[in-house]
C-alpha positions in Angstrom: -13.7 17.7 11.6 -13.4 15.8 8.3 -16.4 14.1 6.8 -14.5 12.1 4.3 -11.5 9.9 4.5 -8.7 8.8 2.2 -7.0 5.5 2.6 -4.1 4.9 0.3 -0.9 2.8 0.3 2.3 1.8 -1.4 4.0 -1.5 -1.7 7.7 -1.2 -0.5 9.1 -3.1 -3.5 12.1 -0.7 -4.2 13.3 2.9 -4.0 10.9 5.7 -4.7 11.4 7.6 -7.8 10.0 10.6 -9.7 7.0 8.6 -10.8 5.9 7.9 -7.2 6.2 11.6 -6.5 4.2 12.8 -9.4 1.7 9.9 -9.5 1.1 9.6 -5.8 2.9 11.7 -3.2 2.0 15.1 -4.9 -1.7 14.0 -4.5 -1.2 13.0 -0.9 0.4 16.3 0.0 -2.8 18.1 -1.2 -5.3 15.5 0.2 -3.7 15.6 3.7 -4.8 19.2 4.0 -8.4 18.4 2.8 -9.3 15.1 4.3 -8.6 12.7 7.1 -5.9 10.7 5.5 -4.6 7.2 6.4 -1.4 6.4 4.3 0.1 3.0 4.7 3.2 0.9 3.6 1.6 -2.1 2.1 4.3 -4.6 3.2 2.0 -7.7 3.1 0.8 -6.7 -0.4 4.5 -6.7 -1.4 4.9 -10.3 -0.4 2.7 -11.2 -3.4 5.5 -10.5 -5.9 8.6 -10.2 -3.7 8.1 -13.3 -1.4 11.6 -14.5 -2.2 13.2 -11.4 -0.6 11.3 -10.4 2.5 14.3 -8.8 4.1 14.4 -6.4 1.1 10.8 -5.5 2.0 11.7 -4.8 5.5 14.5 -2.5 4.5 12.3 -0.7 2.1 9.6 -0.2 4.7 11.9 2.2 6.6 13.4 3.9 3.5 9.9 4.5 2.1 8.6 6.0 5.2 11.6 8.4 5.3 11.0 9.3 1.7 7.4 10.2 2.4 8.4 12.5 5.4 11.1 14.1 3.1 8.6 14.7 0.5 6.3 16.5 2.9 3.8 13.9 4.2 3.0 15.3 7.6 2.3 12.8 10.5 0.4 15.8 12.2 -2.0 15.9 9.3 -2.1 12.3 8.2 -1.9 8.8 9.9 1.0 6.8 8.7 1.2 3.1 9.4 2.6 -0.2 8.4 0.1 -2.6 7.2 1.7 -5.8 9.0 1.4 -3.9 12.3 -2.3 -3.6 12.3 -3.7 -7.0 12.9 -7.2 -6.0 11.9 -5.9 -6.0 8.3 -5.4 -9.7 8.3 -8.7 -10.3 10.1 -10.5 -8.2 7.5 -8.9 -10.1 4.7 -9.9 -13.4 6.2 -13.6 -12.3 6.4 -13.8 -10.6 3.1 -12.1 -13.6 1.4 -14.8 -15.9 2.9 -17.6 -13.7 1.4 -16.4 -12.4 -1.9 -17.1 -14.5 -5.0 -14.2 -15.3 -7.1 -15.9 -13.8 -10.2 -15.9 -10.4 -8.6 -12.2 -10.7 -7.9 -11.5 -11.8 -11.5 -13.1 -8.7 -12.8 -10.5 -6.4 -10.9 -7.8 -5.1 -13.3 -5.0 -5.1 -10.8 -5.9 -8.7 -9.7 -5.8 -9.9 -13.2 -2.5 -8.0 -13.7 -0.8 -9.7 -10.6 -2.1 -13.1 -11.8 -0.1 -12.7 -15.0 2.9 -11.5 -13.3 2.8 -14.5 -10.9 2.8 -17.0 -13.8 6.4 -15.8 -14.5 7.5 -16.6 -10.9 8.8 -19.9 -9.7 6.1 -20.8 -7.1 
């Protein structure tokens, strides 16, 4: 059995392209043979930037999963799931958001990047 796990996901914000393949999927194909892998479609994460088109996110969830399978991600080797279908994600978010100091969050580069992008949105 595997001693280490890999948890990785992608936001379904549009069609997959060569950048996704070379940047992520190629690694997933290798990792699924070496580790216990859990790959997920981060549909709730996508709502942070695409909140005005949730129907697009829903369509992209299906398309993204099909693309993963076509690229060679093997459900017999890795666990695939959709974030919103696992209620424990929301529960864990609630608990962690109550315990994590804002200063820690503000030091995360991806958080800062998302904050900058949200200033351009009509909230």
